[in-house]
C-alpha positions in Angstrom: 62.8 77.8 -132.9 66.2 77.4 -131.7 66.4 81.4 -130.6 64.0 80.7 -127.9 65.8 76.9 -127.5 69.0 78.9 -126.9 67.3 81.5 -124.6 66.6 79.6 -121.9 68.8 78.2 -119.1 68.7 74.7 -117.8 66.7 75.8 -115.2 64.1 76.9 -117.1 63.7 73.8 -119.1 63.2 71.8 -116.3 60.3 73.8 -115.7 58.8 74.0 -118.1 59.5 70.1 -118.5 58.2 69.5 -115.1 54.9 72.0 -116.1 53.6 70.3 -119.2 54.7 67.0 -117.2 51.9 67.9 -114.9 49.6 69.3 -117.0 48.8 66.5 -119.7 49.8 63.8 -116.9 47.0 65.4 -114.6 46.8 65.3 -110.5 49.1 62.9 -108.9 51.8 63.2 -111.7 53.7 65.8 -110.0 54.8 62.6 -107.5 58.7 61.8 -107.1 59.7 58.8 -109.8 56.0 58.0 -111.5 56.8 56.9 -114.6 54.7 57.9 -118.1 52.8 54.7 -118.1 52.5 54.3 -113.9 51.1 57.6 -114.8 48.4 55.9 -117.9 50.2 57.7 -120.0 48.8 56.5 -123.3 49.6 57.6 -127.0 47.8 60.7 -127.3 49.6 62.2 -124.2 52.8 61.7 -125.5 52.0 63.3 -128.7 50.8 66.5 -126.1 53.7 66.3 -124.4 56.1 66.1 -127.4 53.9 69.1 -129.0 53.9 71.2 -125.9 57.7 70.2 -125.4 58.5 71.9 -129.1 56.5 74.6 -129.1 57.4 75.9 -125.4 61.3 74.9 -125.3 62.1 74.5 -129.5 63.2 70.8 -128.7 62.3 68.0 -130.9 60.7 65.4 -128.3 60.6 61.7 -129.9 57.4 60.2 -129.0 59.3 56.9 -128.6 61.2 58.7 -125.6 57.9 58.9 -123.8 57.3 55.1 -124.7 60.8 54.0 -122.9 58.2 54.9 -119.9 60.5 57.4 -118.4 59.2 59.4 -114.7 59.8 63.2 -115.5 63.5 63.5 -114.2 64.3 60.9 -116.7 62.6 63.1 -119.5 64.0 65.9 -118.2 67.0 64.8 -118.7 66.2 63.6 -122.4 65.2 67.4 -123.3 68.3 68.8 -121.6 70.1 66.5 -123.7 69.0 67.4 -126.7 69.4 71.0 -125.9 72.7 70.5 -125.5 74.1 71.2 -129.1 73.0 74.9 -129.1 72.7 75.3 -124.8 74.5 74.2 -122.0 
C-alpha cells in the first residue's frame, strides 16, 4: 500500500529488508556479502521474500531480482530504488 510505503524512512526500509532476508534465509544469512544462492536461496524463498517485501514495505519486488543473486545490501538498494518514486 502506498501510504505505508511513503511512511517508511530509508532506515526503516533497510531494517525491514534485512529482517525479511534473515527470517527467510535462516542462520548465517546475516554474513556480509553472502548472496542469495550462496545461502541456498531457491524459488520458494524468492517468492517468500518478494511477498514479505510487498506486505511489509509496500514495494512490488520482481522475483527475478533475487535470481540475479544479490546480497542483502544489493537487494536493499533495489527496494530503495523502487521506493524512490514516492519516497526519498
